[in-house]
PDB file of N, H, CA, C and O in Angstrom:
ATOM      1  N   UNK A   1     -16.697-136.516 -60.670  1.00  0.00           N
ATOM      2  CA  UNK A   1     -16.656-137.618 -61.626  1.00  0.00           C
ATOM      3  C   UNK A   1     -15.957-137.765 -62.653  1.00  0.00           C
ATOM      4  O   UNK A   1     -15.293-138.785 -62.836  1.00  0.00           O
ATOM      5  N   UNK A   2     -16.001-136.552 -63.668  1.00  0.00           N
ATOM      6  H   UNK A   2     -16.540-135.723 -63.519  1.00  0.00           H
ATOM      7  CA  UNK A   2     -15.252-136.297 -65.249  1.00  0.00           C
ATOM      8  C   UNK A   2     -13.849-137.420 -64.864  1.00  0.00           C
ATOM      9  O   UNK A   2     -13.739-138.512 -65.421  1.00  0.00           O
ATOM     10  N   UNK A   3     -13.195-137.078 -64.179  1.00  0.00           N
ATOM     11  H   UNK A   3     -13.285-136.191 -63.727  1.00  0.00           H
ATOM     12  CA  UNK A   3     -11.900-137.243 -63.452  1.00  0.00           C
ATOM     13  C   UNK A   3     -11.930-139.130 -62.933  1.00  0.00           C
ATOM     14  O   UNK A   3     -11.178-140.094 -63.075  1.00  0.00           O
ATOM     15  N   UNK A   4     -13.053-138.903 -62.396  1.00  0.00           N
ATOM     16  H   UNK A   4     -13.664-138.119 -62.280  1.00  0.00           H
ATOM     17  CA  UNK A   4     -12.737-141.151 -62.300  1.00  0.00           C
ATOM     18  C   UNK A   4     -13.245-141.511 -63.300  1.00  0.00           C
ATOM     19  O   UNK A   4     -13.055-142.660 -63.697  1.00  0.00           O
ATOM     20  N   UNK A   5     -13.931-140.742 -63.900  1.00  0.00           N
ATOM     21  H   UNK A   5     -14.085-139.808 -63.578  1.00  0.00           H
ATOM     22  CA  UNK A   5     -14.749-141.748 -65.527  1.00  0.00           C
ATOM     23  C   UNK A   5     -13.732-141.443 -66.655  1.00  0.00           C
ATOM     24  O   UNK A   5     -14.014-141.823 -67.791  1.00  0.00           O
ATOM     25  N   UNK A   6     -12.446-140.715 -66.404  1.00  0.00           N
ATOM     26  H   UNK A   6     -12.217-140.406 -65.481  1.00  0.00           H
ATOM     27  CA  UNK A   6     -11.394-140.343 -67.492  1.00  0.00           C
ATOM     28  C   UNK A   6     -10.359-141.363 -66.961  1.00  0.00           C
ATOM     29  O   UNK A   6      -9.360-141.581 -67.646  1.00  0.00           O
ATOM     30  N   UNK A   7     -10.554-142.066 -65.658  1.00  0.00           N
ATOM     31  H   UNK A   7     -11.365-141.889 -65.101  1.00  0.00           H
ATOM     32  CA  UNK A   7      -8.996-142.968 -65.109  1.00  0.00           C
ATOM     33  C   UNK A   7     -10.419-143.967 -65.886  1.00  0.00           C
ATOM     34  O   UNK A   7     -10.685-143.800 -67.076  1.00  0.00           O
ATOM     35  N   UNK A   8     -10.957-144.643 -65.295  1.00  0.00           N
ATOM     36  H   UNK A   8     -10.742-144.779 -64.328  1.00  0.00           H
ATOM     37  CA  UNK A   8     -11.573-145.483 -65.719  1.00  0.00           C
ATOM     38  C   UNK A   8     -11.490-146.178 -67.047  1.00  0.00           C
ATOM     39  O   UNK A   8     -11.393-147.401 -67.150  1.00  0.00           O
ATOM     40  N   UNK A   9     -11.545-145.101 -68.355  1.00  0.00           N
ATOM     41  H   UNK A   9     -11.624-144.108 -68.272  1.00  0.00           H
ATOM     42  CA  UNK A   9     -12.113-145.052 -69.849  1.00  0.00           C
ATOM     43  C   UNK A   9     -10.445-145.367 -70.217  1.00  0.00           C
ATOM     44  O   UNK A   9     -10.241-146.138 -71.155  1.00  0.00           O
ATOM     45  N   UNK A  10      -9.334-144.820 -69.539  1.00  0.00           N
ATOM     46  H   UNK A  10      -9.499-144.194 -68.777  1.00  0.00           H
ATOM     47  CA  UNK A  10      -7.817-145.052 -69.932  1.00  0.00           C
ATOM     48  C   UNK A  10      -7.783-146.616 -69.625  1.00  0.00           C
ATOM     49  O   UNK A  10      -7.203-147.462 -70.307  1.00  0.00           O
ATOM     50  N   UNK A  11      -8.479-146.819 -68.528  1.00  0.00           N
ATOM     51  H   UNK A  11      -8.950-146.132 -67.975  1.00  0.00           H
ATOM     52  CA  UNK A  11      -7.833-148.239 -67.878  1.00  0.00           C
ATOM     53  C   UNK A  11      -8.241-149.466 -68.772  1.00  0.00           C
ATOM     54  O   UNK A  11      -7.466-150.414 -68.893  1.00  0.00           O
ATOM     55  N   UNK A  12      -9.486-149.440 -69.408  1.00  0.00           N
ATOM     56  H   UNK A  12     -10.116-148.670 -69.310  1.00  0.00           H
ATOM     57  CA  UNK A  12      -9.803-150.426 -69.682  1.00  0.00           C
ATOM     58  C   UNK A  12      -9.565-150.244 -71.532  1.00  0.00           C
ATOM     59  O   UNK A  12      -9.651-151.197 -72.306  1.00  0.00           O
ATOM     60  N   UNK A  13      -9.212-148.576 -72.023  1.00  0.00           N
ATOM     61  H   UNK A  13      -9.143-147.802 -71.394  1.00  0.00           H
ATOM     62  CA  UNK A  13      -8.244-148.587 -72.956  1.00  0.00           C
ATOM     63  C   UNK A  13      -7.247-149.315 -73.209  1.00  0.00           C
ATOM     64  O   UNK A  13      -7.127-149.958 -74.251  1.00  0.00           O
ATOM     65  N   UNK A  14      -6.232-149.287 -72.063  1.00  0.00           N
ATOM     66  H   UNK A  14      -6.329-148.764 -71.216  1.00  0.00           H
ATOM     67  CA  UNK A  14      -5.182-150.327 -71.452  1.00  0.00           C
ATOM     68  C   UNK A  14      -5.676-151.843 -71.787  1.00  0.00           C
ATOM     69  O   UNK A  14      -5.122-152.666 -72.515  1.00  0.00           O
ATOM     70  N   UNK A  15      -6.423-151.921 -71.327  1.00  0.00           N
ATOM     71  H   UNK A  15      -6.873-151.253 -70.736  1.00  0.00           H
ATOM     72  CA  UNK A  15      -6.994-153.805 -71.043  1.00  0.00           C
ATOM     73  C   UNK A  15      -7.560-154.269 -72.802  1.00  0.00           C
ATOM     74  O   UNK A  15      -7.529-155.418 -73.242  1.00  0.00           O
ATOM     75  N   UNK A  16      -7.980-153.204 -73.465  1.00  0.00           N
ATOM     76  H   UNK A  16      -8.005-152.271 -73.107  1.00  0.00           H
ATOM     77  CA  UNK A  16      -8.354-153.714 -74.779  1.00  0.00           C
ATOM     78  C   UNK A  16      -7.390-153.200 -75.687  1.00  0.00           C
ATOM     79  O   UNK A  16      -7.211-154.095 -76.514  1.00  0.00           O
ATOM     80  N   UNK A  17      -6.717-152.277 -75.946  1.00  0.00           N
ATOM     81  H   UNK A  17      -6.862-151.551 -75.275  1.00  0.00           H
ATOM     82  CA  UNK A  17      -5.499-151.949 -76.195  1.00  0.00           C
ATOM     83  C   UNK A  17      -5.735-151.307 -77.660  1.00  0.00           C
ATOM     84  O   UNK A  17      -5.261-151.513 -78.777  1.00  0.00           O
ATOM     85  N   UNK A  18      -6.686-150.442 -77.120  1.00  0.00           N
ATOM     86  H   UNK A  18      -7.071-150.274 -76.212  1.00  0.00           H
ATOM     87  CA  UNK A  18      -7.748-148.953 -78.140  1.00  0.00           C
ATOM     88  C   UNK A  18      -7.617-147.819 -77.683  1.00  0.00           C
ATOM     89  O   UNK A  18      -7.690-147.711 -76.459  1.00  0.00           O
ATOM     90  N   UNK A  19      -7.410-146.754 -78.403  1.00  0.00           N
ATOM     91  H   UNK A  19      -7.350-146.842 -79.397  1.00  0.00           H
ATOM     92  CA  UNK A  19      -7.739-145.407 -77.722  1.00  0.00           C
ATOM     93  C   UNK A  19      -8.701-145.195 -77.112  1.00  0.00           C
ATOM     94  O   UNK A  19      -9.721-145.883 -77.056  1.00  0.00           O
ATOM     95  N   UNK A  20      -8.387-143.882 -76.418  1.00  0.00           N
ATOM     96  H   UNK A  20      -7.559-143.323 -76.463  1.00  0.00           H
ATOM     97  CA  UNK A  20      -9.641-143.615 -75.521  1.00  0.00           C
ATOM     98  C   UNK A  20     -10.709-143.422 -75.588  1.00  0.00           C
ATOM     99  O   UNK A  20     -11.579-143.745 -74.779  1.00  0.00           O
ATOM    100  N   UNK A  21     -10.878-142.518 -77.172  1.00  0.00           N
ATOM    101  H   UNK A  21     -10.171-142.256 -77.829  1.00  0.00           H
ATOM    102  CA  UNK A  21     -11.735-142.479 -77.816  1.00  0.00           C
ATOM    103  C   UNK A  21     -12.755-143.499 -78.763  1.00  0.00           C
ATOM    104  O   UNK A  21     -13.801-143.152 -79.312  1.00  0.00           O
ATOM    105  N   UNK A  22     -12.144-144.816 -78.779  1.00  0.00           N
ATOM    106  H   UNK A  22     -11.295-145.098 -78.333  1.00  0.00           H
ATOM    107  CA  UNK A  22     -12.885-145.644 -79.332  1.00  0.00           C
ATOM    108  C   UNK A  22     -13.539-146.425 -77.919  1.00  0.00           C
ATOM    109  O   UNK A  22     -14.736-146.711 -77.888  1.00  0.00           O
ATOM    110  N   UNK A  23     -12.785-146.677 -76.972  1.00  0.00           N
ATOM    111  H   UNK A  23     -11.813-146.444 -76.997  1.00  0.00           H
ATOM    112  CA  UNK A  23     -13.421-147.266 -75.797  1.00  0.00           C
ATOM    113  C   UNK A  23     -15.316-145.788 -75.590  1.00  0.00           C
ATOM    114  O   UNK A  23     -16.485-145.698 -75.964  1.00  0.00           O
ATOM    115  N   UNK A  24     -14.301-145.065 -74.776  1.00  0.00           N
ATOM    116  H   UNK A  24     -13.351-145.139 -74.473  1.00  0.00           H
ATOM    117  CA  UNK A  24     -16.242-143.695 -74.913  1.00  0.00           C
ATOM    118  C   UNK A  24     -15.418-142.633 -75.723  1.00  0.00           C
ATOM    119  O   UNK A  24     -14.230-142.772 -76.016  1.00  0.00           O
ATOM    120  N   UNK A  25     -15.967-141.875 -75.951  1.00  0.00           N
ATOM    121  H   UNK A  25     -16.932-141.761 -75.713  1.00  0.00           H
ATOM    122  CA  UNK A  25     -16.250-140.818 -77.102  1.00  0.00           C
ATOM    123  C   UNK A  25     -16.197-139.364 -76.023  1.00  0.00           C
ATOM    124  O   UNK A  25     -16.766-139.429 -74.933  1.00  0.00           O
ATOM    125  N   UNK A  26     -15.646-138.400 -76.342  1.00  0.00           N
ATOM    126  H   UNK A  26     -15.184-138.347 -77.227  1.00  0.00           H
ATOM    127  CA  UNK A  26     -15.944-137.403 -75.542  1.00  0.00           C
ATOM    128  C   UNK A  26     -17.233-136.875 -74.968  1.00  0.00           C
ATOM    129  O   UNK A  26     -17.567-136.648 -73.805  1.00  0.00           O
ATOM    130  N   UNK A  27     -17.847-136.747 -76.095  1.00  0.00           N
ATOM    131  H   UNK A  27     -17.575-136.931 -77.040  1.00  0.00           H
ATOM    132  CA  UNK A  27     -19.200-136.694 -75.450  1.00  0.00           C
ATOM    133  C   UNK A  27     -20.428-137.638 -75.331  1.00  0.00           C
ATOM    134  O   UNK A  27     -21.624-137.400 -75.500  1.00  0.00           O
ATOM    135  N   UNK A  28     -19.724-138.873 -74.963  1.00  0.00           N
ATOM    136  H   UNK A  28     -18.753-139.066 -74.826  1.00  0.00           H
ATOM    137  CA  UNK A  28     -20.525-140.080 -74.346  1.00  0.00           C
ATOM    138  C   UNK A  28     -19.787-139.937 -72.613  1.00  0.00           C
ATOM    139  O   UNK A  28     -20.325-140.218 -71.542  1.00  0.00           O
ATOM    140  N   UNK A  29     -18.407-139.406 -72.877  1.00  0.00           N
ATOM    141  H   UNK A  29     -17.970-139.178 -73.747  1.00  0.00           H
ATOM    142  CA  UNK A  29     -18.172-139.177 -71.365  1.00  0.00           C
ATOM    143  C   UNK A  29     -18.996-137.916 -70.915  1.00  0.00           C
ATOM    144  O   UNK A  29     -19.961-138.236 -70.222  1.00  0.00           O
ATOM    145  N   UNK A  30     -18.929-137.219 -71.026  1.00  0.00           N
ATOM    146  H   UNK A  30     -18.145-136.959 -71.589  1.00  0.00           H
ATOM    147  CA  UNK A  30     -19.540-136.080 -70.450  1.00  0.00           C
ATOM    148  C   UNK A  30     -21.283-136.425 -70.203  1.00  0.00           C
ATOM    149  O   UNK A  30     -22.058-136.319 -69.253  1.00  0.00           O
ATOM    150  N   UNK A  31     -21.351-136.753 -71.218  1.00  0.00           N
ATOM    151  H   UNK A  31     -20.721-136.839 -71.990  1.00  0.00           H
ATOM    152  CA  UNK A  31     -22.889-136.929 -70.683  1.00  0.00           C
ATOM    153  C   UNK A  31     -23.228-138.383 -69.896  1.00  0.00           C
ATOM    154  O   UNK A  31     -24.065-138.313 -68.996  1.00  0.00           O
ATOM    155  N   UNK A  32     -22.764-139.387 -70.117  1.00  0.00           N
ATOM    156  H   UNK A  32     -22.084-139.444 -70.848  1.00  0.00           H
ATOM    157  CA  UNK A  32     -22.788-140.394 -68.561  1.00  0.00           C
ATOM    158  C   UNK A  32     -22.523-139.376 -67.016  1.00  0.00           C
ATOM    159  O   UNK A  32     -23.260-139.318 -66.032  1.00  0.00           O
ATOM    160  N   UNK A  33     -21.102-138.598 -67.285  1.00  0.00           N
ATOM    161  H   UNK A  33     -20.502-138.646 -68.084  1.00  0.00           H
ATOM    162  CA  UNK A  33     -21.217-137.440 -66.023  1.00  0.00           C
ATOM    163  C   UNK A  33     -21.708-136.729 -65.532  1.00  0.00           C
ATOM    164  O   UNK A  33     -21.536-136.240 -64.416  1.00  0.00           O
ATOM    165  N   UNK A  34     -22.890-136.428 -66.818  1.00  0.00           N
ATOM    166  H   UNK A  34     -23.029-136.825 -67.725  1.00  0.00           H
ATOM    167  CA  UNK A  34     -23.721-135.390 -66.302  1.00  0.00           C
ATOM    168  C   UNK A  34     -25.793-136.185 -66.022  1.00  0.00           C
ATOM    169  O   UNK A  34     -26.814-135.700 -65.535  1.00  0.00           O
ATOM    170  N   UNK A  35     -25.572-137.061 -66.433  1.00  0.00           N
ATOM    171  H   UNK A  35     -24.742-137.455 -66.828  1.00  0.00           H
ATOM    172  CA  UNK A  35     -26.561-138.589 -65.780  1.00  0.00           C
ATOM    173  C   UNK A  35     -26.402-138.881 -64.729  1.00  0.00           C
ATOM    174  O   UNK A  35     -27.173-138.822 -63.771  1.00  0.00           O
ATOM    175  N   UNK A  36     -25.075-139.330 -64.827  1.00  0.00           N
ATOM    176  H   UNK A  36     -24.448-139.378 -65.605  1.00  0.00           H
ATOM    177  CA  UNK A  36     -24.793-140.238 -63.782  1.00  0.00           C
ATOM    178  C   UNK A  36     -25.529-141.664 -63.496  1.00  0.00           C
ATOM    179  O   UNK A  36     -26.001-141.941 -62.394  1.00  0.00           O
ATOM    180  N   UNK A  37     -25.571-142.617 -64.727  1.00  0.00           N
ATOM    181  H   UNK A  37     -25.187-142.393 -65.622  1.00  0.00           H
ATOM    182  CA  UNK A  37     -26.292-143.497 -64.644  1.00  0.00           C
ATOM    183  C   UNK A  37     -26.404-144.500 -63.342  1.00  0.00           C
ATOM    184  O   UNK A  37     -25.415-144.319 -62.632  1.00  0.00           O
ATOM    185  N   UNK A  38     -27.073-145.257 -62.928  1.00  0.00           N
ATOM    186  H   UNK A  38     -27.877-145.404 -63.505  1.00  0.00           H
ATOM    187  CA  UNK A  38     -27.146-146.236 -61.806  1.00  0.00           C
ATOM    188  C   UNK A  38     -27.049-147.708 -62.568  1.00  0.00           C
ATOM    189  O   UNK A  38     -26.087-148.474 -62.518  1.00  0.00           O
ATOM    190  N   UNK A  39     -27.971-147.854 -63.100  1.00  0.00           N
ATOM    191  H   UNK A  39     -28.753-147.232 -63.141  1.00  0.00           H
ATOM    192  CA  UNK A  39     -28.448-149.006 -63.694  1.00  0.00           C
ATOM    193  C   UNK A  39     -27.436-149.000 -64.915  1.00  0.00           C
ATOM    194  O   UNK A  39     -26.777-148.120 -65.468  1.00  0.00           O
ATOM    195  N   UNK A  40     -27.599-150.366 -65.097  1.00  0.00           N
ATOM    196  H   UNK A  40     -28.134-151.081 -64.648  1.00  0.00           H
ATOM    197  CA  UNK A  40     -27.769-150.821 -66.806  1.00  0.00           C
ATOM    198  C   UNK A  40     -28.908-150.429 -68.142  1.00  0.00           C
ATOM    199  O   UNK A  40     -29.027-150.286 -69.359  1.00  0.00           O
ATOM    200  N   UNK A  41     -29.487-150.398 -67.023  1.00  0.00           N
ATOM    201  H   UNK A  41     -29.390-150.514 -66.034  1.00  0.00           H
ATOM    202  CA  UNK A  41     -30.944-149.754 -68.404  1.00  0.00           C
ATOM    203  C   UNK A  41     -30.959-148.155 -68.421  1.00  0.00           C
ATOM    204  O   UNK A  41     -31.374-147.485 -69.366  1.00  0.00           O
ATOM    205  N   UNK A  42     -30.299-147.510 -66.894  1.00  0.00           N
ATOM    206  H   UNK A  42     -29.962-148.054 -66.126  1.00  0.00           H
ATOM    207  CA  UNK A  42     -29.873-145.617 -67.598  1.00  0.00           C
ATOM    208  C   UNK A  42     -28.759-145.636 -67.860  1.00  0.00           C
ATOM    209  O   UNK A  42     -28.634-144.596 -68.506  1.00  0.00           O
ATOM    210  N   UNK A  43     -27.314-146.340 -67.798  1.00  0.00           N
ATOM    211  H   UNK A  43     -27.416-147.185 -67.273  1.00  0.00           H
ATOM    212  CA  UNK A  43     -26.654-146.677 -68.985  1.00  0.00           C
ATOM    213  C   UNK A  43     -27.166-146.921 -70.089  1.00  0.00           C
ATOM    214  O   UNK A  43     -27.137-145.798 -70.592  1.00  0.00           O
ATOM    215  N   UNK A  44     -27.693-147.689 -70.959  1.00  0.00           N
ATOM    216  H   UNK A  44     -27.716-148.601 -70.550  1.00  0.00           H
ATOM    217  CA  UNK A  44     -27.661-147.546 -72.332  1.00  0.00           C
ATOM    218  C   UNK A  44     -29.134-146.382 -72.538  1.00  0.00           C
ATOM    219  O   UNK A  44     -29.210-145.996 -73.704  1.00  0.00           O
ATOM    220  N   UNK A  45     -29.910-145.981 -71.894  1.00  0.00           N
ATOM    221  H   UNK A  45     -29.848-146.294 -70.946  1.00  0.00           H
ATOM    222  CA  UNK A  45     -30.434-144.802 -72.045  1.00  0.00           C
ATOM    223  C   UNK A  45     -29.262-143.416 -72.172  1.00  0.00           C
ATOM    224  O   UNK A  45     -29.203-142.541 -73.036  1.00  0.00           O
ATOM    225  N   UNK A  46     -28.551-143.599 -71.160  1.00  0.00           N
ATOM    226  H   UNK A  46     -28.598-144.310 -70.458  1.00  0.00           H
ATOM    227  CA  UNK A  46     -27.741-142.594 -71.509  1.00  0.00           C
ATOM    228  C   UNK A  46     -26.673-142.107 -72.833  1.00  0.00           C
ATOM    229  O   UNK A  46     -26.322-140.980 -73.183  1.00  0.00           O
ATOM    230  N   UNK A  47     -26.275-143.719 -73.485  1.00  0.00           N
ATOM    231  H   UNK A  47     -26.560-144.635 -73.201  1.00  0.00           H
ATOM    232  CA  UNK A  47     -25.594-143.580 -74.463  1.00  0.00           C
ATOM    233  C   UNK A  47     -26.484-143.852 -75.788  1.00  0.00           C
ATOM    234  O   UNK A  47     -26.338-143.358 -76.907  1.00  0.00           O
ATOM    235  N   UNK A  48     -27.545-144.878 -75.289  1.00  0.00           N
ATOM    236  H   UNK A  48     -27.664-145.279 -74.380  1.00  0.00           H
ATOM    237  CA  UNK A  48     -28.303-145.135 -77.390  1.00  0.00           C
ATOM    238  C   UNK A  48     -27.694-144.910 -77.663  1.00  0.00           C
ATOM    239  O   UNK A  48     -26.806-144.986 -76.814  1.00  0.00           O
ATOM    240  N   UNK A  49     -27.317-144.491 -78.698  1.00  0.00           N
ATOM    241  H   UNK A  49     -28.038-144.430 -79.388  1.00  0.00           H
ATOM    242  CA  UNK A  49     -26.982-144.634 -80.288  1.00  0.00           C
ATOM    243  C   UNK A  49     -25.352-144.800 -80.140  1.00  0.00           C
ATOM    244  O   UNK A  49     -24.675-145.479 -80.913  1.00  0.00           O
ATOM    245  N   UNK A  50     -24.875-144.122 -79.104  1.00  0.00           N
ATOM    246  H   UNK A  50     -25.424-143.570 -78.476  1.00  0.00           H
ATOM    247  CA  UNK A  50     -23.892-144.240 -78.837  1.00  0.00           C
ATOM    248  C   UNK A  50     -23.163-145.247 -78.306  1.00  0.00           C
ATOM    249  O   UNK A  50     -21.951-145.039 -78.236  1.00  0.00           O
ATOM    250  N   UNK A  51     -23.479-146.042 -78.006  1.00  0.00           N
ATOM    251  H   UNK A  51     -24.463-146.211 -78.063  1.00  0.00           H
ATOM    252  CA  UNK A  51     -23.019-147.295 -76.859  1.00  0.00           C
ATOM    253  C   UNK A  51     -21.381-147.644 -77.727  1.00  0.00           C
ATOM    254  O   UNK A  51     -21.504-147.514 -78.946  1.00  0.00           O
ATOM    255  N   UNK A  52     -20.326-147.940 -77.395  1.00  0.00           N
ATOM    256  H   UNK A  52     -20.226-148.044 -76.406  1.00  0.00           H
ATOM    257  CA  UNK A  52     -19.114-148.765 -77.834  1.00  0.00           C
ATOM    258  C   UNK A  52     -19.377-149.824 -77.796  1.00  0.00           C
ATOM    259  O   UNK A  52     -20.388-150.176 -77.189  1.00  0.00           O
ATOM    260  N   UNK A  53     -18.579-150.708 -78.419  1.00  0.00           N
ATOM    261  H   UNK A  53     -17.757-150.422 -78.912  1.00  0.00           H
ATOM    262  CA  UNK A  53     -18.733-152.339 -77.910  1.00  0.00           C
ATOM    263  C   UNK A  53     -17.618-152.014 -76.149  1.00  0.00           C
ATOM    264  O   UNK A  53     -17.878-152.363 -74.997  1.00  0.00           O
ATOM    265  N   UNK A  54     -17.081-151.664 -76.400  1.00  0.00           N
ATOM    266  H   UNK A  54     -16.870-151.381 -77.335  1.00  0.00           H
ATOM    267  CA  UNK A  54     -16.683-151.693 -75.562  1.00  0.00           C
ATOM    268  C   UNK A  54     -17.359-151.320 -73.573  1.00  0.00           C
ATOM    269  O   UNK A  54     -17.314-152.012 -72.556  1.00  0.00           O
ATOM    270  N   UNK A  55     -17.710-150.419 -73.757  1.00  0.00           N
ATOM    271  H   UNK A  55     -17.747-149.857 -74.583  1.00  0.00           H
ATOM    272  CA  UNK A  55     -19.109-149.509 -72.974  1.00  0.00           C
ATOM    273  C   UNK A  55     -19.993-150.520 -72.748  1.00  0.00           C
ATOM    274  O   UNK A  55     -20.212-150.839 -71.580  1.00  0.00           O
ATOM    275  N   UNK A  56     -20.748-151.294 -73.972  1.00  0.00           N
ATOM    276  H   UNK A  56     -20.569-151.034 -74.921  1.00  0.00           H
ATOM    277  CA  UNK A  56     -21.348-152.840 -73.973  1.00  0.00           C
ATOM    278  C   UNK A  56     -21.118-153.895 -72.976  1.00  0.00           C
ATOM    279  O   UNK A  56     -21.852-154.454 -72.161  1.00  0.00           O
ATOM    280  N   UNK A  57     -19.062-154.066 -73.493  1.00  0.00           N
ATOM    281  H   UNK A  57     -18.466-153.612 -74.155  1.00  0.00           H
ATOM    282  CA  UNK A  57     -18.774-154.737 -72.775  1.00  0.00           C
ATOM    283  C   UNK A  57     -18.474-155.227 -71.387  1.00  0.00           C
ATOM    284  O   UNK A  57     -18.251-156.377 -71.009  1.00  0.00           O
ATOM    285  N   UNK A  58     -18.521-153.980 -70.635  1.00  0.00           N
ATOM    286  H   UNK A  58     -18.702-153.046 -70.941  1.00  0.00           H
ATOM    287  CA  UNK A  58     -18.114-153.392 -69.671  1.00  0.00           C
ATOM    288  C   UNK A  58     -19.017-153.101 -69.286  1.00  0.00           C
ATOM    289  O   UNK A  58     -18.802-152.855 -68.100  1.00  0.00           O
ATOM    290  N   UNK A  59     -20.292-152.892 -69.565  1.00  0.00           N
ATOM    291  H   UNK A  59     -20.467-153.091 -70.529  1.00  0.00           H
ATOM    292  CA  UNK A  59     -21.256-152.083 -68.675  1.00  0.00           C
ATOM    293  C   UNK A  59     -21.645-152.554 -67.607  1.00  0.00           C
ATOM    294  O   UNK A  59     -22.742-152.056 -67.353  1.00  0.00           O
ATOM    295  N   UNK A  60     -21.287-153.352 -66.728  1.00  0.00           N
ATOM    296  H   UNK A  60     -20.396-153.757 -66.934  1.00  0.00           H
ATOM    297  CA  UNK A  60     -21.848-153.746 -65.204  1.00  0.00           C
ATOM    298  C   UNK A  60     -21.173-153.135 -64.386  1.00  0.00           C
ATOM    299  O   UNK A  60     -21.375-152.604 -63.295  1.00  0.00           O
ATOM    300  N   UNK A  61     -19.381-153.440 -65.823  1.00  0.00           N
ATOM    301  H   UNK A  61     -19.216-153.872 -66.710  1.00  0.00           H
ATOM    302  CA  UNK A  61     -18.342-152.551 -64.236  1.00  0.00           C
ATOM    303  C   UNK A  61     -18.324-151.477 -63.946  1.00  0.00           C
ATOM    304  O   UNK A  61     -17.593-151.054 -63.050  1.00  0.00           O
ATOM    305  N   UNK A  62     -19.413-150.482 -64.877  1.00  0.00           N
ATOM    306  H   UNK A  62     -20.006-150.825 -65.606  1.00  0.00           H
ATOM    307  CA  UNK A  62     -18.499-149.254 -65.861  1.00  0.00           C
ATOM    308  C   UNK A  62     -20.247-148.821 -64.501  1.00  0.00           C
ATOM    309  O   UNK A  62     -20.066-147.698 -64.031  1.00  0.00           O
ATOM    310  N   UNK A  63     -21.517-149.420 -63.991  1.00  0.00           N
ATOM    311  H   UNK A  63     -21.664-150.333 -64.373  1.00  0.00           H
ATOM    312  CA  UNK A  63     -22.418-149.066 -63.394  1.00  0.00           C
ATOM    313  C   UNK A  63     -22.130-149.171 -62.010  1.00  0.00           C
ATOM    314  O   UNK A  63     -22.564-148.454 -61.108  1.00  0.00           O
ATOM    315  N   UNK A  64     -21.226-150.296 -61.917  1.00  0.00           N
ATOM    316  H   UNK A  64     -20.874-150.878 -62.649  1.00  0.00           H
ATOM    317  CA  UNK A  64     -20.439-150.165 -60.422  1.00  0.00           C
ATOM    318  C   UNK A  64     -19.977-149.154 -60.193  1.00  0.00           C
ATOM    319  O   UNK A  64     -20.427-148.298 -59.431  1.00  0.00           O
ATOM    320  N   UNK A  65     -18.417-149.093 -61.213  1.00  0.00           N
ATOM    321  H   UNK A  65     -18.052-149.788 -61.832  1.00  0.00           H
ATOM    322  CA  UNK A  65     -17.747-148.158 -60.633  1.00  0.00           C
ATOM    323  C   UNK A  65     -19.078-146.594 -60.205  1.00  0.00           C
ATOM    324  O   UNK A  65     -18.842-145.891 -59.221  1.00  0.00           O
ATOM    325  N   UNK A  66     -19.930-146.405 -60.810  1.00  0.00           N
ATOM    326  H   UNK A  66     -20.121-146.975 -61.609  1.00  0.00           H
ATOM    327  CA  UNK A  66     -20.807-144.716 -60.521  1.00  0.00           C
ATOM    328  C   UNK A  66     -21.221-145.625 -59.413  1.00  0.00           C
ATOM    329  O   UNK A  66     -20.692-144.988 -58.502  1.00  0.00           O
ATOM    330  N   UNK A  67     -21.715-146.530 -58.884  1.00  0.00           N
ATOM    331  H   UNK A  67     -22.145-147.047 -59.624  1.00  0.00           H
ATOM    332  CA  UNK A  67     -22.716-146.532 -57.559  1.00  0.00           C
ATOM    333  C   UNK A  67     -21.790-146.154 -56.537  1.00  0.00           C
ATOM    334  O   UNK A  67     -22.069-145.351 -55.647  1.00  0.00           O
ATOM    335  N   UNK A  68     -20.564-146.798 -56.676  1.00  0.00           N
ATOM    336  H   UNK A  68     -20.338-147.451 -57.399  1.00  0.00           H
ATOM    337  CA  UNK A  68     -19.621-146.318 -55.109  1.00  0.00           C
ATOM    338  C   UNK A  68     -19.000-144.920 -55.410  1.00  0.00           C
ATOM    339  O   UNK A  68     -18.097-144.583 -54.645  1.00  0.00           O
ATOM    340  N   UNK A  69     -19.306-144.144 -56.302  1.00  0.00           N
ATOM    341  H   UNK A  69     -20.040-144.417 -56.924  1.00  0.00           H
ATOM    342  CA  UNK A  69     -18.506-142.832 -56.263  1.00  0.00           C
ATOM    343  C   UNK A  69     -20.693-141.675 -56.770  1.00  0.00           C
ATOM    344  O   UNK A  69     -21.088-140.694 -57.399  1.00  0.00           O
ATOM    345  N   UNK A  70     -21.168-142.636 -56.035  1.00  0.00           N
ATOM    346  H   UNK A  70     -20.847-143.433 -55.524  1.00  0.00           H
ATOM    347  CA  UNK A  70     -22.220-141.826 -55.525  1.00  0.00           C
ATOM    348  C   UNK A  70     -22.517-141.563 -54.319  1.00  0.00           C
ATOM    349  O   UNK A  70     -23.475-140.833 -54.065  1.00  0.00           O
TER     350      UNK A  70
END
């Protein structure tokens, strides 16, 4: 799952023309990989105060991405 999340993060970093750390810091990536949220509310709970603007903007896409891989 971590490999898939790294690819997701890289893809959206390129779309946003931002660094991967800005899109999703490593500690958030690992937390999402550990918790595997399948709803937007679970994603928000998982990220809490670490929700980046890019994750917020693409939260629906991220949840769908995770649902497809679980």
